N, C-alpha and C positions, 0 to 999 in steps of 0.2 A: 496363412490360414491353417489351423491345425486340424488334422483328420480326426472325426469323432465317430462314435458308433452310430450316431443318428445325424442325418444331414442338418436338421433344424438347429443343432448345436454348433455347427461349423461356421461360427461368426468370423466374418471378414471386416475388419475396421477401416478399410480403405476409404478415404473421404470422397473419392470421385469414382462414380459408377459409369458403365458404358453408356447407359441412358441417363445423363444427368440433367435434371430438371432445369438448372440455370442455363443450360446450353440449348435447350429445346423450347423453353418458354421465356419471351422476351419480357423484361420488367416493363412496368406501365405506371401511369399516374393513377395509383389506386389507394383507398384509405389504409391506413396502417392497422386500424382497428377492425375486427371482423367476427361476426357471429356465425357459427356453424350451427345450422338449424335443421333437426331431423323431421320438422313437421311440414309436410307438403302443402297443407291447407293454409298454414300461417304464411308461408312463402308466397302462395298465390294471392292471399288478402293483402299482403304489403305491396305486391305488384298493382293490385286493383285500387287500393285506397290510399297509398302512400307514394304513388308515382315512382316507384323503384325503377332504376334505369340499368340496363345491362352493360357492364364494362367489358366483358369477355366471355367466351365460351371455352370449356374444356370438352373434348369430344371422347366418347367411348363407344363401344358396339351397341350400347342401349340408347345412344342418341347425345343430345347436347346437355351440358351441365353449366348453367349461367352462373357468373359472378355478378352480383347486384350491388347497387349502392343507393343508400336513402340519407337524407338528413336526420340527424338525431341531435336534438337540442343544439342546433347550430353547428354541428361537427359532422364530418364525413364518417359514414359507417358502411362497411361491406358485409354482405352475407351471402351464404350459398347452402344448398342442400347437399350433403356428402353421400347420398345413397345409403346402402345398408351393408354392414360388414366392413371389417378392417381393410381388406385390400383396396377396394374402391374408394373408401373414405381417405385413405392415406395417399393414394395417387392424386386425388383431387387436392388435398391439403398440400402436398408437395408443390403443385402447380401454382396454388394461391401464394405460397411463400415465395416462389420463383417470380411471380408477378410484383410482389412487393408488400403483401400483408405481413404483419409482423406480431400481432397481439390478438390472441384468439380465446374466445369462450365458446365452447360447444353446449347446446341444450337439447335434451333428448329424454326418452323414457327408458325405463329398465324393468326387468322382473325383480320382484322382491322375495327374499328367502325367509320372511318373517310375515305371516298373514296379519299381524297386528299393525303393520305399516299400512296406513290408509292410501287409497288411490289418490294421487296428486300430492302426497307428502314429498317434500324436496329431500334430495340426498346429494351429498358433496363427496365424490370419491377422493380419498386421501391417498390411496394406493391401489393398484390393479394387479390381480393375480394373472400371470401371462399364460393362460390356457388357449392361446391362439398362435398364429405363425408369424404374423407380419412384424411384430416388435423385435423378433430375434435377428432381423436383417438390420437393425439400427442400433441394438446395444448387445453386448455380451450376454450369454445366458444368465438368468437369475429367476428366483421364484416370483418376484413382483417388482413393480416400478412404481415410484412415488411421484405425487404432484410437486411442483416446486413451491416452496413456502410462500413466495410472494404472490403466486397465483391464488393459492388457498386464502391468503389474506384479502386479496382483492374481492373474492366472491363473498367471503364472510362480511366484509365491510358492507356490501350492497344488502345481503339478506338482513343483517342487523338493523341497517338503516330503515328498512321497510317493516320491521318487526315479524319477519317471515320465519316460521319454525322450519328447521332443517335437521337432518342428521349427518354427522361426519361418518364415513364408513369406508371399508375396503370393498372392492368390487371384483367379482369374477368374470374376466373377459374370455369368452368362448367363440370359437368358429362354428360350432355345431348345436343349433337350437334343438334338434330332434335327438341330441345325446346328452342332455342334462339329466342324468341318472340320479335315482334316490342316493346312491352311495357318494357320488362326487358332490352332490348338493350338500349332503350332511357333513362331508369333509371340509368344504369351504366355508360352511356356516361356523364350523368350529375354529376356523382361522380368523373369523371376525367379519365374514362377508355378509352384507345385508342386501346386495344387489347383484344382478347378473346382466350382462349385456355384451356387445360384440366389437366395441371399438376402443375402449379406454385405454388399455394397456398400450395399444399401438400408437394412440394419439400422444400419450406421455412420452413414449419412447422417441418418436419423431421430433417432438419439441425439444428434448434434450439433445438429440443429434444435430438438429439444425440451429439451434440456439435461438428459438423464438419463445415467446410467452404463450402458456396454453393453460386453461382450467376448464373444468366441466361441471355443469349442474344437471342432474337427473330428476325426473319425478317418478314415483312409485306407480307401476303399472300392474301387470298380472301377477298373481301369487304363485311362485314356482316352489311348491311345497311337496315334499315326497308323498306320493299317493294321493294328492289333494289339490292338483292344479286348478286354479281359478282364474279365468280370463278377465273377469271384472270389467268388462266393456271400457277398458282403460283408454283406447285410442279415440274415443268420442268426446273427451274432456276438452272441448275447445277453448274454454275460458282459461283453464290451467295452462294450456299449451301456448296460447297468446301471451299470457302474463309472463311466462317463463322466457319467451324471446326477449321481452323489455328488461327483465332482470339480467339476462345475459348481455345485453347491449350496455347496460349501466356498468356491469363488472368489467366489460372489455375496456372501458375508459378509466377504470381504476388500475389498470396493469401499468 
């Protein structure tokens, strides 16, 4: 490991860590295909209406994080809620990989950096600017990290099959929702970002490091526009969120 001016840049590419997921979490009979769903009410609905069964629990200081299974068109599908923010989401993803899940599609919401993007319009991040910390522990420092082409193809195949409009975009991944300043927002817009969220760069980095398949579909939420933020009641769009889960499930089986 080379000493750097800033610790976040001191990448150590050692394949094995002191706390190695594969040594702490035992492999199980779990579905290979998995949806990472950020919508708590959709997860609860699947439990209540689709007979989702719990396969395992991850544990953190905020409680239990279940890994569920349902039948999807005669095939086994896993899903879980990743929490919010890259550190927790990646800790849970690591444990699901160690248990045996291999092909992931995440579905969630994001802020949009263009007010013309309607609430609910789908966005597919093809690259993420690494303005967070977690990804730097999985890949050497770089400005951004890209989706793997086959994951992008899987998502686009499903969205085109359903005639669903979407935008390819770069996304800005940040740890600090209360430090999305006008200057930073304008700068990342100039680099091609239409979205801002808290996990994508880390997700893509872990997928590359662990050698698993990973893609993400987002829907447009609040408008993060310099001097004109608009919440747009985006979290109340139940139909959009439910439909996005099923699109993600279908895309997982395209991987």
